[in-house]
N, C-alpha and C positions, 0 to 999 in steps of 0.2 A: 651489570648488566646494561648495554646501552642498545635502544632501539635505532634501526637503519632507518635513514632518508633518502628518498630519490627524486632527483629532480631529472626536469624532462629536457632532452637536450635535442630531439627535433621529432618532427608530428608527420605522418602523412594520414591524410583524409582518405576514410575507405569509403564511409555513407555516411551520408546527413539528410535522414528522414523528418516526417511528421512528429514524431514521440521518441527519438534516440538517433545518439550520434554513433559512430563507429570511429575508431585510430586507433593506428597502431604507433606508439611510441617509442622513442628512443632515451632511455634513461639512466641519468649518473648515480651512480646508487655511493653514498656516505661523504661525499664532495671527492672521491678517489679517482682513479682512472679507471675503474670496472664499471666496464657497461651492460643495459640488459634492453630486451625488448619486451613493452607489455604491450598487450592487446587490452582497448578499455572500451567502453560504453558509456556512454554522457548522456544522460536524462535529465530533464525540469525537477524531477519528482512527483511525488503523488501524494493522496490523503485517503486515511481509512476510518471508515467512522462505526464504531459500536453501536444500533441504536436499541436501546431498552426502554422498552411500551411500559406504560402504568401498571398492567400485569405483569411485569418482570419477564415476560416476553423479549426473547433476541429477535429482531428484524434479518433475514439473513435474504441474498438473495441466487438466484442458481442459475448460472450461463453455460453456455457451452463456450470451453478456450481453448483456440486453434493449435497453438505450441504444446497444451498438451495432451491435444485430442479425445479430448473427453469433458463433459459438463462438470464447473464445480460448483461448491454452494462456498458460499465470501459473504465478509462484509460489505457494503456499498461502500466503493472508492473509484477512484478516479485521476487522473494527470494533473498537475498543476499546469495550466495552459500556458503561461508564457514565463518567461526567466525574469522575478521579479513580485508573480503574484504570490499573495500573501496564505500561507496553507489552509488559514481559519474562515476565508472567503472558499478555497476551494471543497472545502470539507461542506459546508454549509451545502453550497451548489449540489457537489454529489449526492449529496441526502437525498434531496428532494426531487433529483433525475432517477435515482437510481431506486429506492427505497419509497418514494411517493407520501413524502412527511417531511415536516420541519419539526424543529427542536427550540424548546424554551432555552436550554440551556443546553451548551457542548463543551465538554472538558478536554483539555489539551493529555494527552497520556507519555508524551516524547515520540521519539523515531525509533525506524530499526532501516538500518540497510539491506535491500535483497540479496546481493552478493558482492560483499565490496571486495573479492576476489579480481572482480576484472568489471565491475559496475558501481557507476557512483550514484544511482539512484536512491532517495532517500524517502521513505511512506513514513509519514505525517501519521501516528494514532488517535483519534477521537472518541472518546462516551459521547452519548448524544442523550437526553430525557427531557422529559415534557413535551412529548410527542404531541404534533395535530395534524390531522390528518391531509396531505396537496396531493398533487398528482406527480405521476411517472413521466418524464420528458426526455425515454430514450432516445439517442438518437437511432439514425434510419436503418443502421447497420447494426444493431444491439437488440437483443432480444432477449430477456431474465424473466423469473418469474420468482413472484416473493413467497418469502416462508418463515414463518415463526417457531422458536425454540424456549425452551426451560435453558437455564443454565447446565440445570443438568445433564439435560439431553444434548445441549454442545460438551460439554463432555464427556458423553461417550458417544458423540461422532465422531470428536479427537479421536479419543480413544483407540477406536474403530477402525481408521481411516478411511471416513466417510466425510471428514475436513479436512484438506492436505493442502488448502490454501496459508503459506507463512504470514502473512502480514492478520489474516482472520485469526490465523491461532495466537499472533502477538498481542493483538486488540483485545483477543477473550482475557490472556492470562493477565496484560496489563491493568484491563479492568476486575479484576478478582475483587480488592479490596470495594468497591462502588457495590458489588453483586452480593457480599457477604451476607446481607439480610433478606437476597430475597430465595 
């Protein structure tokens, strides 16, 4: 079984914003004469960090998410500021900005795609340990509360749909081997 490929033939720009870029592309399938239309959202990517304090509790932030129309409990995270910015730099910056801590150790856990059917956003996942108190540096339009949970409490919050944010669930799952002794 071979996997099909698609190559862009033409592109129509729909919107270019600060966070994302939207296009409608015509693609050629498998170097054939068959064409298809693909709507796509382009994004520089983001980082999400699961910070674990010395007592084993995980630091999360609760903030209102406009598109979901509800407050969400999430790991600290943020977008890569420009094409080419190192995910490692982004992760350290967002950890302090949102959670108000710095880390002596930040371990990369890989990455996930948020919605690859229409978006290229890749979120790099990290585990942060050896935390030191810093200060939150929120943007003028950001409002979030810091909360702390044990790994067992996080499992329950995920199972009960109280944590429904995909990057938070992915970061927690990819961190499990490091959390086993906690």
